[in-house]
C-alpha positions as CSV (number, residue, x, y, z in Angstrom):
1,X,68.0,179.4,105.7
2,X,69.9,182.6,104.9
3,X,69.6,181.7,101.2
4,X,65.8,181.7,101.4
5,X,65.8,185.0,103.2
6,X,67.9,186.6,100.5
7,X,65.7,185.1,97.8
8,X,62.6,186.5,99.3
9,X,64.3,189.9,99.7
10,X,65.1,189.9,96.0
11,X,61.6,188.9,95.2
12,X,60.4,191.8,97.3
13,X,62.7,194.3,95.6
14,X,61.6,193.2,92.1
15,X,57.9,193.3,93.1
16,X,58.4,196.8,94.6
17,X,60.0,198.0,91.4
18,X,57.2,196.6,89.3
19,X,54.6,198.1,91.5
20,X,53.2,195.0,93.1
21,X,53.0,196.5,96.7
22,X,51.1,193.6,98.2
23,X,53.5,190.9,97.0
24,X,56.5,193.1,97.9
25,X,55.2,193.5,101.5
26,X,54.5,189.8,101.9
27,X,57.9,188.8,100.5
28,X,59.7,191.3,102.7
29,X,57.9,190.0,105.8
30,X,58.8,186.4,104.9
31,X,62.4,187.4,104.3
32,X,62.5,189.2,107.7
33,X,61.1,186.2,109.6
34,X,63.5,183.8,107.8
35,X,66.5,186.1,108.7
36,X,65.5,186.2,112.3
37,X,65.2,182.4,112.4
38,X,68.6,182.1,110.8
39,X,70.1,184.4,113.5
40,X,68.5,182.5,116.4
41,X,69.7,179.2,115.0
42,X,73.1,180.6,114.4
43,X,73.5,181.9,118.0
44,X,72.2,178.5,119.4
45,X,74.7,176.6,117.3
46,X,77.6,178.9,118.4
47,X,76.6,178.4,122.1
48,X,76.3,174.7,121.7
49,X,79.6,174.4,120.0
50,X,81.5,176.1,122.9
51,X,80.2,173.6,125.5
52,X,82.5,170.8,124.3
């Protein structure tokens, strides 16, 4: 999940440098959502692992 967030962030950076503002905005939003999902799933897995 974090890998996909980083990939979309790089796509957003490249699109921003090339001047494609619409694509850069969309890719950065997707990267942000994937990063938040990664954080939530990471916290849930840490909490579940401590209940053994």
